[in-house]
C-alpha positions in Angstrom: 163.7 86.4 141.0 162.3 88.9 138.6 160.0 86.4 136.8 158.3 85.1 140.0 157.8 88.7 141.2 156.1 89.6 137.9 153.9 86.5 138.1 152.9 87.4 141.7 152.0 90.9 140.5 149.5 89.4 138.0 147.7 87.3 140.6 145.3 90.0 141.8 144.4 90.8 138.2 143.7 87.2 137.4 141.6 86.8 140.5 139.6 89.9 139.6 138.9 88.5 136.1 137.9 85.2 137.5 135.5 86.8 139.9 133.9 89.2 137.4 133.6 86.5 134.7 132.5 83.6 137.0 129.0 83.5 135.6 130.3 83.3 132.0 132.6 80.4 133.0 129.6 78.6 134.6 127.6 79.2 131.4 130.4 77.9 129.2 130.6 74.7 131.4 126.8 74.1 131.3 126.1 75.1 127.7 129.2 73.7 126.0 131.3 71.2 128.0 128.3 69.3 129.6 126.6 69.2 126.2 129.7 67.7 124.4 130.1 65.1 127.2 126.5 64.0 127.2 126.3 64.0 123.4 129.1 61.5 123.4 127.8 59.5 126.4 124.2 59.2 125.3 124.4 59.3 121.5 121.4 61.7 121.6 121.3 65.4 120.9 120.7 67.8 123.8 117.2 68.6 122.5 116.3 64.9 122.3 117.5 64.5 126.0 115.2 67.4 126.9 112.3 65.9 125.2 112.8 62.5 127.0 112.8 64.3 130.3 109.6 66.3 129.5 107.9 63.2 128.2 108.5 61.4 131.5 107.9 64.3 133.9 105.0 66.3 132.3 101.3 65.7 131.9 100.2 65.3 128.3 97.8 68.0 127.2 98.8 70.4 130.0 100.9 73.3 128.6 101.8 74.5 132.1 103.2 71.1 133.1 105.2 70.9 129.8 106.8 74.3 130.5 107.5 73.5 134.2 109.3 70.3 133.2 111.3 72.1 130.6 112.3 74.8 133.2 113.4 72.2 135.7 115.5 70.4 133.1 117.1 73.6 131.8 117.9 75.0 135.3 119.0 71.7 137.0 120.2 69.4 134.3 121.4 71.0 131.1 121.3 74.5 129.7 119.1 75.3 126.7 118.5 78.9 125.6 114.7 79.0 125.9 113.2 82.3 126.9 112.7 80.8 130.4 110.2 81.5 133.1 111.2 85.1 134.1 111.4 86.7 130.7 108.5 84.3 129.7 106.2 86.2 132.1 106.8 89.4 130.1 106.0 87.5 126.9 102.8 86.0 128.5 101.6 89.4 129.6 102.2 91.0 126.2 100.4 88.2 124.4 97.4 88.3 126.7 97.2 92.1 126.4 97.4 92.0 122.6 95.2 88.9 121.9 96.9 88.5 118.5 95.2 86.4 115.8 98.2 85.9 113.6 101.6 85.2 115.2 104.9 84.6 113.5 107.6 82.9 115.5 111.2 82.9 114.2 113.1 80.1 115.9 110.9 77.4 117.3 113.9 75.4 118.6 112.4 72.8 121.0 108.9 74.3 121.0 109.1 75.9 124.4 108.2 79.5 123.4 105.7 78.1 120.9 103.8 76.4 123.7 104.2 79.5 125.9 102.6 81.7 123.3 99.9 79.3 122.2 98.5 78.8 125.7 97.8 82.5 125.9 96.2 83.0 122.5 92.5 83.8 121.9 90.2 81.2 120.2 90.8 81.1 116.5 94.4 82.5 116.6 97.2 80.8 114.8 101.0 80.6 115.1 103.3 80.2 112.1 106.5 78.9 113.7 109.7 78.7 111.8 112.6 76.4 112.5 115.4 75.8 110.0 117.0 72.7 111.8 115.0 69.6 110.9 116.1 67.7 114.0 115.1 70.5 116.3 111.8 70.9 114.4 111.0 67.2 114.9 111.4 67.7 118.7 109.4 71.0 118.6 106.6 69.1 116.7 106.4 66.4 119.5 106.5 69.0 122.3 103.8 71.2 120.7 101.5 68.2 120.1 102.2 66.8 123.6 101.0 70.1 125.0 97.7 69.6 123.1 98.0 72.1 120.2 97.0 70.9 116.7 97.8 72.1 113.2 94.9 74.6 113.4 96.7 76.5 116.2 100.3 75.9 115.4 101.8 75.4 111.9 105.4 74.4 112.0 107.4 75.5 109.0 110.8 73.8 108.4 112.8 76.3 106.4 115.2 79.3 106.9 113.4 82.6 107.8 114.9 84.4 104.8 113.2 81.9 102.5 109.8 81.9 104.2 109.2 85.6 105.0 109.0 86.7 101.4 106.4 83.9 100.8 104.1 84.4 103.8 101.6 86.3 101.7 101.6 84.1 98.6 102.1 80.6 100.2 100.3 81.0 103.5 97.7 83.6 102.6 98.7 86.1 105.4 97.6 89.7 105.1 98.9 91.0 108.5 101.0 89.9 111.4 99.8 91.0 114.7 102.7 89.7 116.7 106.2 88.5 115.8 108.5 86.7 118.3 112.2 86.5 117.4 114.5 84.0 119.1 116.6 82.6 116.3 120.1 83.5 115.1 120.8 87.0 116.3 122.6 87.9 113.1 119.3 87.3 111.3 117.3 89.8 113.5 118.1 92.8 111.4 117.7 91.4 107.9 114.5 89.5 108.9 113.1 92.7 110.4 113.8 94.6 107.2 112.2 91.9 105.2 109.1 92.1 107.3 109.0 95.9 106.9 109.1 95.4 103.2 106.6 92.6 103.1 103.6 94.8 103.9 102.6 92.4 106.6 103.3 94.8 109.5 100.4 97.2 110.2 100.2 100.1 112.6 100.2 98.5 116.1 101.9 95.2 115.0 104.3 94.1 117.8 107.7 92.5 117.5 109.5 91.0 120.5 113.1 90.0 120.1 114.9 88.0 122.8 118.6 88.1 123.8 119.2 91.6 122.4 121.8 92.3 125.1 123.4 88.9 125.4 124.6 87.4 123.1 123.3 90.7 121.7 121.9 92.2 118.5 123.5 95.7 118.2 122.8 96.3 114.5 119.2 95.3 115.1 118.9 97.8 117.9 120.6 100.5 116.0 118.2 100.1 113.1 115.2 100.2 115.5 116.5 103.4 117.1 117.3 105.2 113.9 114.5 104.1 111.6 111.7 106.0 113.3 109.3 103.2 112.5 108.8 102.0 116.0 107.9 102.9 119.6 110.2 100.6 121.5 111.7 99.6 124.8 114.0 97.0 126.2 112.8 94.8 129.1 116.0 94.2 131.0 116.5 90.9 132.7 119.1 88.2 133.3 119.9 85.4 130.9 117.5 82.5 131.1 118.5 79.8 133.6 121.6 81.8 134.6 122.7 84.2 137.3 124.6 87.4 136.9 124.5 87.7 133.0 122.6 90.7 131.9 120.2 90.3 129.0 117.0 91.9 127.7 114.1 91.6 125.3 113.2 94.4 122.8 109.5 95.2 122.4 108.8 97.1 119.2 105.4 98.6 118.2 105.2 99.3 114.5 104.0 102.9 113.7 103.9 102.6 109.9 106.2 104.1 107.2 107.4 107.6 107.6 
């Protein structure tokens, strides 16, 4: 009789954990289990499936239509960690206020955020978008061109960020970065930021925006930003893209120059 009594005592605790973590269980189901099942069933990657949906539901040459199709697919069909429409509005506002001429994107993935940034840029601006995964880069290339942006506006670079950042000046002729958007591996946020600091490409007023700094999180990155004294900064708090109940945020940094 002791064992059943102990088991019954744990039921309220188990129910509490299930209720508190229900949004994470839903995310695990959508982001992991559904992906594995559909990878096996279709023989296509998740990114290829997203592209097929966008291709058949969006209007070529219309960036807004491309983004809307992506948002429907990611919220109703399968989960992909794009910045999404809610946090995307913060990104839109910032890009339009800054009117940057030279933009560096770390982590193109499927090209969603690339299109989102490109549609708000002034005439003559250019994005250098990095993606280390060649299969994802191929999808991003199709999405970017489907949205109507050519090589003069978006240059897609297929290489890891730690190989490209040190060569931005010598290989791409860059003198200054006006805006940097980070949405790649969170463990790379800090070393890439430090490489940018040492590159001489950040000038006073250069802005860096980093997504998902609260979930999955980039604590070392935030600690460096807080202690370095190189930035004015804030975190735009939100929920995780295409999800409910999971807190997230984007860090906005304004470079103030060396101390």
